[in-house]
C-alpha positions as CSV (number, residue, x, y, z in Angstrom):
1,M,73.1,121.3,92.1
2,T,73.7,124.5,90.0
3,V,71.1,127.2,89.1
4,S,72.1,129.2,86.0
5,R,70.4,131.9,84.0
6,V,69.5,131.0,80.4
7,S,69.4,133.9,77.7
8,G,67.6,133.6,74.4
9,E,68.2,135.6,71.3
10,R,69.8,139.0,71.8
11,G,70.5,138.1,75.4
12,V,66.8,138.2,76.4
13,P,66.4,136.2,79.7
14,A,64.6,133.0,78.9
15,G,64.5,131.2,82.3
16,M,66.9,129.1,84.3
17,V,68.5,125.7,84.2
18,I,68.7,123.4,87.2
19,T,71.5,120.9,86.7
20,V,71.7,117.8,89.0
21,L,74.8,115.7,88.9
22,G,73.4,112.2,89.3
23,T,74.7,109.8,91.8
24,A,74.2,106.1,92.6
25,A,74.1,107.0,96.2
26,Q,70.5,107.8,97.2
27,K,71.5,109.7,100.3
28,G,73.4,112.4,98.2
29,L,70.4,113.0,96.0
30,E,67.9,113.2,98.9
31,S,70.2,115.6,100.8
32,Q,70.7,117.9,97.7
33,L,67.0,117.9,97.0
34,Q,66.0,118.8,100.6
35,Q,68.6,121.6,100.6
36,V,67.7,123.2,97.2
37,I,63.9,122.8,97.2
38,P,63.2,125.5,99.9
39,R,65.5,127.9,98.1
40,L,63.7,127.3,94.7
41,R,60.4,127.8,96.4
42,T,61.5,131.2,97.8
43,I,62.9,132.2,94.5
44,E,59.6,131.3,92.9
45,R,57.6,133.3,95.4
46,V,59.9,136.3,94.9
47,N,59.7,136.1,91.1
48,R,55.8,135.9,91.3
49,V,55.8,139.1,93.4
50,I,58.2,140.8,91.0
51,A,55.9,139.8,88.1
52,S,52.7,140.8,89.9
53,D,53.3,144.6,89.9
54,W,55.0,147.1,87.6
55,D,56.0,149.4,90.4
56,I,59.5,148.2,91.2
57,G,59.6,150.2,94.5
58,K,56.5,148.4,95.8
59,V,57.9,145.1,94.6
60,H,61.2,145.5,96.3
61,G,59.5,146.4,99.5
62,R,57.4,143.3,99.3
63,I,60.3,140.9,98.6
64,T,62.7,142.2,101.2
65,E,61.6,139.7,103.9
66,E,61.9,136.8,101.5
67,L,65.4,138.0,100.4
68,T,66.5,137.6,104.0
69,T,66.2,133.9,103.7
70,L,68.5,133.8,100.8
71,V,71.1,136.6,101.6
72,D,72.5,138.0,104.9
73,F,72.3,141.8,104.8
74,D,71.8,144.9,106.9
75,R,71.0,147.1,103.9
76,N,69.3,146.3,100.5
77,S,68.4,148.6,97.7
78,V,67.7,148.7,94.0
79,A,69.4,151.3,91.8
80,V,68.0,152.2,88.4
81,F,69.9,153.7,85.5
82,E,68.1,156.5,83.7
83,E,69.2,158.0,80.5
84,G,70.8,161.3,81.0
85,E,70.4,161.1,84.8
86,N,72.5,159.9,87.7
87,P,71.5,156.5,89.2
88,L,68.3,156.6,91.2
89,L,67.8,154.6,94.4
90,I,64.3,153.7,93.6
91,H,63.8,151.7,96.9
92,T,66.1,151.2,100.0
93,Y,65.7,148.9,103.0
94,S,68.0,149.5,105.9
95,M,68.2,148.1,109.4
96,G,68.5,151.5,111.1
97,H,68.5,155.1,109.8
98,T,70.3,155.9,106.5
99,D,71.1,159.1,104.8
100,L,71.2,157.3,101.5
101,G,67.6,156.2,101.3
102,T,64.8,155.8,98.8
103,G,64.8,158.5,96.2
104,S,68.5,159.4,96.6
105,R,70.6,159.9,93.4
106,I,74.2,158.9,93.3
107,P,76.7,160.4,90.9
108,L,77.4,158.1,88.0
109,D,81.1,159.0,88.0
110,G,83.1,157.8,91.0
111,S,80.2,155.5,92.4
112,A,79.9,151.8,92.7
113,P,76.9,151.7,90.4
114,G,79.0,153.6,87.8
115,W,81.8,151.1,88.2
116,V,79.3,148.2,87.6
117,L,77.8,149.9,84.6
118,S,81.3,150.3,83.0
119,H,82.7,147.0,84.0
120,R,79.5,145.0,83.4
121,V,80.3,142.5,86.2
122,T,79.2,142.0,89.8
123,R,81.1,144.0,92.3
124,V,82.1,142.2,95.6
125,D,83.9,144.1,98.4
126,D,84.9,142.1,101.5
127,D,85.9,145.3,103.3
128,M,84.9,148.6,101.8
129,A,87.4,150.4,104.0
130,A,90.3,148.4,102.6
131,S,89.1,148.7,98.9
132,P,91.4,150.6,96.5
133,D,88.2,152.1,95.0
134,Q,86.9,154.7,97.3
135,F,83.4,155.6,95.8
136,V,81.5,158.7,96.7
137,E,78.8,156.8,98.7
138,N,81.3,154.9,100.8
139,E,81.6,157.6,103.4
140,V,77.9,157.4,104.2
141,L,77.8,153.6,104.2
142,Q,80.8,153.3,106.4
143,R,79.5,155.8,108.8
144,E,76.4,153.7,109.1
145,G,78.6,150.7,110.0
146,M,78.6,148.9,106.6
147,R,81.7,146.8,105.9
148,S,81.0,144.6,102.9
149,R,79.2,145.1,99.6
150,L,77.6,143.1,96.9
151,M,76.4,144.9,93.7
152,I,74.8,142.8,91.0
153,P,74.2,144.2,87.5
154,L,70.7,143.7,86.2
155,F,70.7,142.9,82.4
156,V,68.0,143.1,79.9
157,G,69.6,141.6,76.9
158,E,72.9,143.4,76.7
159,R,71.9,146.4,78.5
160,I,72.3,147.0,82.3
161,V,69.1,148.6,83.6
162,G,70.1,148.8,87.3
163,T,71.9,147.1,90.2
164,L,70.6,145.0,93.1
165,N,72.7,146.0,96.1
166,F,73.4,144.3,99.5
167,N,75.5,145.7,102.3
168,S,76.5,144.0,105.7
169,R,78.1,145.1,108.9
170,R,80.2,142.0,108.6
171,K,83.4,141.6,106.7
172,G,83.5,139.2,103.9
173,A,79.7,138.6,103.9
174,Y,79.4,138.0,100.2
175,S,80.9,136.0,97.3
176,L,79.8,135.0,93.8
177,M,78.1,132.0,95.5
178,T,75.7,134.5,97.0
179,V,74.7,135.5,93.5
180,E,74.1,131.8,92.6
181,R,71.7,131.6,95.6
182,L,69.5,134.3,94.2
183,G,68.9,132.1,91.1
184,S,66.8,134.0,88.6
185,I,65.8,136.8,90.9
186,P,68.3,139.4,89.4
187,D,66.9,138.5,85.9
188,Q,63.3,138.9,87.1
189,M,64.3,142.2,88.8
190,A,65.7,143.4,85.6
191,M,62.5,142.5,83.7
192,A,60.5,144.1,86.5
193,I,62.6,147.3,86.1
194,E,61.9,147.1,82.4
195,K,58.2,146.7,83.1
196,Y,58.4,149.7,85.4
197,R,59.9,151.8,82.7
198,M,57.4,150.5,80.2
199,V,54.4,151.4,82.2
200,T,55.7,154.9,83.3
201,R,56.6,155.8,79.7
202,L,53.3,154.6,78.3
203,R,51.7,157.2,80.5
204,T,53.9,160.0,79.2
205,S,54.1,159.5,75.4
206,E,53.5,157.1,72.5
207,E,57.0,157.5,71.4
208,K,58.5,156.4,74.7
209,Y,56.0,153.5,74.8
210,R,57.1,152.4,71.4
211,F,60.7,152.3,72.3
212,L,60.2,150.3,75.5
213,F,57.7,148.0,73.8
214,E,60.1,147.1,71.0
215,Q,63.2,146.8,73.2
216,G,61.5,144.8,76.0
217,P,60.8,141.2,76.2
218,P,58.6,139.5,73.6
219,A,55.2,141.4,74.0
220,V,51.9,142.1,72.4
221,T,48.9,144.3,73.1
222,V,45.5,142.6,72.8
223,G,41.9,144.0,72.6
224,R,38.8,142.8,74.3
225,N,38.0,140.4,71.4
226,G,41.3,138.6,71.8
227,H,42.8,139.9,68.5
228,F,46.3,141.3,68.5
229,L,46.6,145.0,68.1
230,D,50.4,145.4,68.3
231,V,53.4,143.2,68.6
232,N,57.2,143.8,69.0
233,E,60.2,142.3,67.2
234,G,61.1,140.0,70.0
235,C,57.7,138.3,69.8
236,L,57.7,138.1,66.1
237,R,61.1,136.2,66.3
238,L,59.8,134.0,69.0
239,Y,56.7,132.8,67.0
240,G,58.3,133.0,63.5
241,Y,55.7,135.4,61.9
242,G,55.9,138.6,60.0
243,R,54.2,141.6,61.5
244,E,51.1,141.6,59.1
245,E,50.6,137.9,59.4
246,F,50.7,138.1,63.2
247,L,48.3,141.0,63.5
248,R,45.7,138.9,61.6
249,L,45.8,136.3,64.4
250,A,44.0,136.0,67.7
251,V,45.2,134.7,71.1
252,S,43.5,131.3,70.5
253,D,45.5,130.8,67.2
254,L,48.8,130.6,69.2
255,S,47.6,128.2,71.9
256,A,48.7,124.6,71.6
257,S,45.9,123.6,74.1
258,S,42.3,123.8,73.0
259,D,40.9,124.1,76.5
260,E,43.2,126.9,77.8
261,E,41.3,129.7,79.5
262,S,41.6,133.2,78.0
263,Q,43.8,135.4,80.1
264,V,42.7,138.5,78.3
265,E,39.1,138.1,79.6
266,T,40.3,137.4,83.2
267,V,42.6,140.5,83.3
268,L,39.9,142.8,81.8
269,R,37.2,141.5,84.1
270,T,39.4,141.7,87.4
271,G,41.7,144.6,86.5
272,M,44.5,142.5,88.1
273,P,47.7,141.2,86.3
274,V,47.9,137.5,85.6
275,E,51.0,135.3,85.4
276,V,50.6,131.7,84.0
277,E,52.6,129.0,82.2
278,V,51.2,128.3,78.7
279,L,52.0,125.9,75.9
280,Q,52.3,127.8,72.7
281,K,52.5,127.0,69.0
282,R,55.0,128.6,66.5
283,K,54.3,129.3,62.8
284,D,56.3,126.1,61.9
285,G,54.1,123.9,64.1
286,T,56.7,123.4,66.9
287,H,55.6,124.0,70.5
288,F,57.3,125.8,73.4
289,W,56.5,126.6,77.0
290,G,56.1,130.2,77.9
291,L,55.7,132.2,81.1
292,L,52.9,134.6,80.2
293,N,52.4,137.9,82.1
294,V,49.2,139.9,81.3
295,F,48.7,143.4,82.5
296,P,45.6,145.7,82.2
297,V,46.4,148.9,80.3
298,S,42.8,150.3,79.9
299,G,39.3,149.0,80.0
300,D,39.6,147.3,76.6
301,L,43.4,146.8,76.3
302,V,45.9,144.4,77.9
303,L,49.7,144.1,77.5
304,G,51.1,140.6,77.3
305,Q,54.7,139.5,77.8
306,I,56.0,136.0,77.2
307,T,59.3,134.4,78.1
308,D,60.4,131.1,76.6
309,I,60.8,128.8,79.5
310,T,61.1,125.4,77.6
311,Q,64.6,124.8,78.9
312,R,63.5,125.4,82.5
313,K,60.5,123.0,82.0
314,D,62.8,120.3,80.5
315,A,65.1,120.7,83.4
316,E,62.2,120.4,85.9
317,E,61.0,117.3,84.0
318,A,64.5,115.8,84.1
319,L,64.6,116.4,87.8
320,R,61.2,114.8,88.3
321,R,62.3,111.8,86.3
322,E,65.5,111.6,88.4
323,K,63.5,111.7,91.6
324,D,61.1,109.1,90.3
325,F,64.0,106.9,89.4
326,S,65.5,107.3,92.8
327,S,62.1,106.5,94.4
328,R,61.7,103.4,92.3
329,I,65.2,102.2,93.4
330,L,64.3,102.8,97.1
331,S,61.0,100.9,96.6
332,V,62.4,97.8,95.0
333,A,65.7,97.6,96.9
334,N,65.8,94.3,98.8
335,V,67.3,96.1,101.9
336,L,65.7,98.1,104.6
337,I,66.3,101.9,104.1
338,V,65.3,104.3,106.8
339,V,66.1,108.1,106.8
340,M,65.8,110.1,110.0
341,D,66.4,113.7,111.0
342,R,68.7,114.6,113.8
343,E,65.9,114.2,116.3
344,G,65.3,110.6,115.3
345,R,62.1,111.3,113.4
346,I,61.5,109.1,110.4
347,V,61.7,111.0,107.0
348,L,61.8,107.9,104.7
349,F,60.7,104.3,105.2
350,N,61.0,102.2,102.1
351,R,58.9,99.2,100.9
352,K,61.3,96.6,102.4
353,C,60.8,98.3,105.9
354,E,57.0,98.1,105.4
355,E,57.3,94.3,104.4
356,V,59.4,93.5,107.4
357,T,57.6,95.5,110.1
358,G,54.0,95.7,108.7
359,W,53.9,99.5,109.2
360,Q,53.2,101.8,106.2
361,E,55.4,104.8,105.5
362,S,52.4,107.1,105.8
363,E,51.8,105.8,109.3
364,V,55.4,106.2,110.6
365,R,56.6,109.4,108.9
366,G,57.4,112.1,111.5
367,K,57.5,109.6,114.4
368,H,60.6,109.0,116.6
369,I,62.0,105.5,115.7
370,W,62.2,104.6,119.4
371,D,58.6,105.2,120.1
372,F,57.3,102.1,118.4
373,L,60.1,100.2,116.6
374,L,62.7,99.6,119.3
375,P,62.4,97.4,122.4
376,E,62.9,99.3,125.6
377,R,66.2,97.5,126.3
378,V,67.9,99.1,123.3
379,V,66.4,102.6,123.4
380,A,68.9,104.2,125.8
381,P,72.1,103.7,123.8
382,I,70.4,104.7,120.5
383,R,69.0,107.9,122.0
384,E,72.3,108.8,123.5
385,A,74.0,108.3,120.1
386,F,71.5,110.8,118.6
387,S,72.1,113.3,121.4
388,R,75.9,113.2,120.7
389,L,75.7,113.7,116.9
390,D,77.3,117.2,117.2
391,E,80.4,115.4,118.7
392,K,80.6,112.4,116.6
393,D,78.8,110.3,113.9
394,I,76.5,107.5,114.9
395,F,78.0,104.0,115.0
396,P,78.4,102.9,111.3
397,F,77.7,99.1,111.9
398,Y,75.1,97.9,114.4
399,E,72.7,95.1,114.9
400,N,69.4,95.6,117.0
401,P,65.9,94.2,117.2
402,W,62.9,96.0,115.6
403,Y,59.3,95.5,116.7
404,T,56.9,94.4,114.0
405,R,53.3,95.7,114.0
406,D,52.0,92.5,115.7
407,G,54.7,92.6,118.4
408,R,57.3,90.2,117.1
409,E,61.0,91.0,117.1
410,R,63.2,90.9,113.9
411,N,67.0,91.2,114.1
412,I,68.3,93.9,111.7
413,R,72.0,94.4,110.9
414,W,72.5,98.1,110.0
415,N,75.0,100.1,108.0
416,N,74.5,103.7,109.1
417,S,75.8,107.1,107.7
418,V,75.3,110.7,108.7
419,T,74.7,113.5,106.2
420,R,75.9,117.0,107.2
421,D,75.4,120.4,105.5
422,E,78.2,122.8,104.5
423,R,78.3,124.1,108.1
424,G,78.8,120.7,109.5
425,E,75.3,120.4,111.0
426,V,73.5,117.0,110.8
427,V,70.9,116.9,108.1
428,W,70.0,113.2,107.9
429,I,70.9,109.9,109.4
430,I,70.6,107.1,106.8
431,G,70.4,103.5,107.7
432,T,70.5,100.5,105.3
433,G,69.7,97.2,106.9
434,I,69.3,93.4,106.3
435,D,66.9,91.2,108.2
436,V,69.1,88.5,109.8
437,T,66.4,87.0,112.0
438,E,66.4,83.7,110.2
439,Q,70.2,83.7,109.9
440,R,70.6,84.1,113.7
441,Q,68.0,81.4,114.3
442,L,70.0,79.1,112.0
443,E,73.2,80.0,113.8
444,E,71.7,79.3,117.1
445,Q,70.3,75.9,115.8
446,L,73.8,75.0,114.6
447,R,75.4,75.9,117.9
448,H,72.8,73.8,119.7
449,I,73.5,70.8,117.3
450,Q,77.2,71.2,117.9
451,K,76.7,71.3,121.6
452,M,74.4,68.2,121.6
453,D,76.9,66.3,119.3
454,A,79.7,67.2,121.8
455,V,77.6,66.2,124.8
456,G,76.6,63.0,123.0
457,T,80.2,62.1,122.2
458,L,81.2,62.7,125.9
459,A,78.1,60.8,127.1
460,G,78.9,57.8,124.8
461,G,82.4,57.5,126.0
462,I,81.3,57.7,129.7
463,A,78.6,55.2,129.0
464,H,81.0,52.7,127.4
465,D,83.4,52.9,130.3
466,F,80.7,53.0,132.9
467,N,79.1,49.9,131.3
468,N,82.3,47.9,131.6
469,I,82.6,48.7,135.2
470,I,78.9,47.8,135.7
471,Q,79.5,44.5,134.0
472,A,82.3,43.7,136.4
473,I,80.1,44.6,139.3
474,M,77.2,42.4,138.0
475,G,79.7,39.5,137.3
476,Y,81.1,39.5,140.8
477,T,77.5,39.9,142.3
478,S,76.5,36.7,140.5
479,V,79.6,34.9,141.8
480,L,78.9,36.0,145.4
481,K,75.2,34.9,145.0
482,A,76.3,31.5,143.8
483,R,78.7,31.1,146.8
484,I,76.6,32.2,149.8
485,G,73.1,31.1,148.6
486,D,69.8,32.6,149.3
487,A,69.7,31.8,153.0
488,D,73.1,33.0,154.1
489,A,73.7,36.3,155.8
490,G,74.4,39.1,153.3
491,A,72.1,37.7,150.6
492,E,69.7,40.6,150.8
493,E,72.5,43.2,150.5
494,I,73.8,41.3,147.4
495,E,70.3,41.6,145.9
496,S,70.3,45.3,146.5
497,I,73.7,45.5,144.8
498,E,72.4,43.6,141.8
499,R,69.2,45.8,141.6
500,A,71.4,48.9,141.6
501,G,73.6,47.5,139.0
502,I,70.6,46.7,136.7
503,R,69.3,50.3,137.2
504,A,72.8,51.6,136.3
505,S,72.9,49.4,133.2
506,E,69.5,50.8,132.1
507,L,70.9,54.4,132.6
508,T,74.0,53.5,130.5
509,T,71.7,52.0,127.8
510,Q,69.9,55.4,127.8
511,L,73.1,57.3,127.5
512,L,74.2,55.1,124.6
513,G,70.8,55.7,123.0
514,F,71.3,59.5,123.3
515,A,74.9,59.2,122.1
516,R,73.6,57.0,119.2
517,G,76.1,54.4,120.2
518,G,73.7,51.7,121.3
519,K,72.5,48.6,119.4
520,Y,69.5,49.0,117.0
521,E,67.6,46.5,115.2
522,V,66.5,48.4,112.1
523,R,63.6,47.0,110.2
524,P,60.2,48.1,108.7
525,V,58.0,49.5,111.6
526,D,54.3,50.4,111.6
527,L,54.1,53.6,113.6
528,N,50.3,53.0,114.3
529,Q,51.3,49.7,116.1
530,V,54.0,51.6,118.0
531,V,51.4,54.2,119.3
532,E,48.8,51.5,120.0
533,K,51.2,49.5,122.1
534,V,52.4,52.4,124.1
535,V,48.8,53.6,124.6
536,S,47.7,50.1,125.8
537,M,50.4,50.3,128.5
538,I,49.7,53.7,129.8
539,R,46.0,53.7,129.6
540,H,45.8,51.4,132.8
541,T,48.6,53.1,134.6
542,F,48.0,56.8,134.0
543,D,45.6,58.7,136.3
544,R,42.0,58.5,135.0
545,S,41.8,62.4,135.0
546,I,44.0,62.2,131.9
547,E,42.0,61.5,128.8
548,I,44.1,59.8,126.0
549,R,43.0,60.4,122.5
550,T,44.5,58.9,119.3
551,E,44.0,59.9,115.7
552,L,45.8,57.3,113.5
553,A,45.8,57.5,109.7
554,D,44.8,54.5,107.7
555,G,47.1,52.8,105.2
556,L,50.3,54.2,106.6
557,S,53.5,53.2,104.9
558,A,56.1,51.4,107.1
559,V,59.2,53.4,108.3
560,E,62.7,52.1,109.0
561,G,63.6,52.0,112.6
562,D,64.0,50.1,115.9
563,A,60.5,49.3,117.2
564,G,61.7,49.0,120.7
565,Q,63.5,52.3,120.6
566,L,60.6,54.1,119.0
567,E,58.2,52.7,121.7
568,Q,60.7,53.9,124.4
569,T,60.7,57.4,122.8
570,V,56.9,57.7,122.6
571,L,56.6,56.3,126.2
572,N,59.1,58.9,127.6
573,L,57.2,61.7,125.8
574,C,53.9,60.4,127.2
575,I,55.4,60.2,130.7
576,N,56.5,63.9,130.4
577,A,53.1,64.8,129.3
578,R,51.5,63.1,132.3
579,D,53.8,64.8,134.7
580,A,52.9,68.2,133.1
581,M,49.2,67.5,133.8
582,P,48.9,66.8,137.6
583,K,45.3,67.9,137.7
584,G,44.3,66.0,134.6
585,G,44.0,67.0,130.9
586,I,44.1,65.6,127.4
587,L,47.0,63.6,125.9
588,S,46.7,63.4,122.0
589,L,48.7,61.1,119.8
590,G,48.4,61.1,116.0
591,T,49.9,59.9,112.8
592,H,49.5,61.0,109.2
593,Q,51.3,60.8,105.9
594,E,52.8,63.8,104.1
595,T,54.4,64.3,100.7
596,F,57.0,67.1,100.4
597,T,58.0,68.4,97.0
598,G,60.3,71.1,98.3
599,G,59.8,74.6,99.8
600,E,56.8,73.8,102.0
601,K,56.5,75.4,105.3
602,G,57.3,72.9,108.1
603,A,59.1,70.5,105.8
604,P,62.0,68.6,107.5
605,E,65.2,70.4,107.4
606,E,67.5,69.2,104.6
607,A,65.2,66.4,103.9
608,P,64.9,65.2,100.2
609,R,61.5,65.4,98.5
610,G,59.3,62.3,99.1
611,T,56.7,60.8,101.3
612,Y,57.0,61.1,105.2
613,I,55.2,59.7,108.1
614,S,54.5,62.2,110.9
615,L,54.0,61.2,114.5
616,S,52.7,63.9,116.7
617,L,52.1,64.2,120.5
618,S,50.4,67.1,122.4
619,D,49.1,67.7,125.9
620,T,47.1,70.4,127.7
621,G,49.6,70.7,130.5
622,V,51.5,73.6,132.0
623,G,54.1,73.8,129.2
624,I,57.8,74.5,129.2
625,P,59.1,77.9,130.3
626,S,60.8,79.6,127.4
627,E,64.1,79.9,129.2
628,N,64.2,76.1,129.6
629,I,63.5,75.2,126.0
630,P,67.2,75.5,124.8
631,R,68.2,72.9,127.5
632,I,65.4,70.2,127.3
633,F,67.6,67.7,125.3
634,E,70.6,67.9,127.6
635,P,71.4,64.8,129.5
636,F,70.4,64.9,133.1
637,F,68.6,68.2,132.8
638,S,65.3,68.0,134.7
639,T,62.9,70.4,136.3
640,K,61.2,67.6,138.4
641,E,61.7,67.1,142.0
642,P,64.8,65.1,143.1
643,G,64.1,61.3,142.7
644,K,61.3,61.8,140.2
645,G,63.3,62.1,137.0
646,S,66.7,61.3,135.7
647,G,66.8,64.0,133.0
648,M,67.5,61.3,130.4
649,G,64.0,60.9,128.9
650,L,64.1,63.6,126.3
651,A,67.9,63.3,125.7
652,M,67.4,59.6,124.8
653,A,64.4,60.5,122.6
654,Y,66.6,63.1,120.8
655,G,69.4,60.6,120.3
656,I,67.1,57.9,119.0
657,V,65.3,60.2,116.6
658,K,68.5,61.8,115.2
659,N,69.9,58.3,114.7
């Protein structure tokens, strides 16, 4: 951002232009705005003080503290050039005693003010002792410890009316960038000096008043009735009128706003000067913005000065539109954008952040990010990264969970950057993130499916080989039974071998069902009949403390499947439900028909549009611990006591359903 003085006709200061080089990167704009806005506000306060009083000495005394926030100095003064006189130090501020204080006069010849007046440029001395120009005031300044000097000419049009002077006990304290930081203050000081001269000369003679009035900024004198009594050439040029035409007008004739308050009445009533921005109308009908200063002269007379600030207002409007544009981009961006200060306090929290977390920006601004957004397990490394920002930037790419307002966790993948000022100090930490929660869930599901497929393939191979071995055992068992008969010794042991072989055969059948390698008889199946058959079996075998409820839809369409395998699946689920309710409870089974057209919540994954039959089972048992859920479909995984479960029930159900 650059701040430049704008001069109107004949070099009359007309305001300043703030130029912002646009950038697609929001972080640059935000950083520049945060750096320049406090400075502009300071300049605005200083300018208001300058405009509030004609006494430049009092004004300088009032603004010295504000100037310390813009420029580093140990001594500050305003020198005024007076015709036929040596430059007068109208006001001096010094940190410590000075022999060159307020009211001192410096010889024009051989002095730094004289040099500025003749060269008409700013004077910067990094080290006065090493300067080839040894001015008359250098001896006093160096004796008081001053090393560097900045002397700014104060222009009114083409005339230099004074200098704004800074001295520091440090070498190289100033550069032309220091002048840029002051913005329009030198111009306003020049105008203030001109007002000072105007008022003092008005008090001495009409001739001096006329000279200052004509040579100063666009100005008028106005009577109590609001009609113009006098006008200078600058004001006539600004409005486009001839003198006689203008003096027939009143203040209200130049206002472009019908409801604008009369500043003349306010100043005459209070006896205090007024500064206000007004929208004015020229003779040709065009409008312009003016900075109007109105000063009381007598009980019935005021002096008004106006400066064309249209360019400044246009620049402010352009800056506002640029900021609005950036704000809109931030609000509609489909990524999370959060900006924090170096302490981790939230400065900006865009709309996507609000959507993902449920928090509003107004609620979180100023709070530390780890106080409510981060789970405790990830707070320590992030706080450590913030504490080490002076040593190195925060990690650029990072993924961590955020808490939502209702306590859920969302995984966010971050791209972070650190913004530093010209001294290398951290100003902002900017994070842009993408919510990858669903992506990570899908990845986990994919890993689970791949694992189950691998386990299924392994289980299928083992089951086939194991089944061949069992068939051999069962065959030899039958041969032995035929040879020895039922009464011979060893018949009971052979029966035990045969029963064990049958159980092993059933287990291999379950393994083949999980591995989808078993034999299936696919035909139309009525799921209601499947449920009713299983319920009829378990109703007489389950403990009476378990209430079995069914809610079966009428007119269900048939589904394709193996009725026996589906019955086995439902039975396995019911047995698991029974075991989860040792003290009794409710087992519910239900069917219903649904039609999916695409995009509905809860629709089967990758399922085409169409009509589906839903079979649901639920119980009021103890439930499954969250840490066991990823393993419930693994073969032989069981939480039951040894001998009470093979761990194949859900594995077989998984294989049958997936098949």
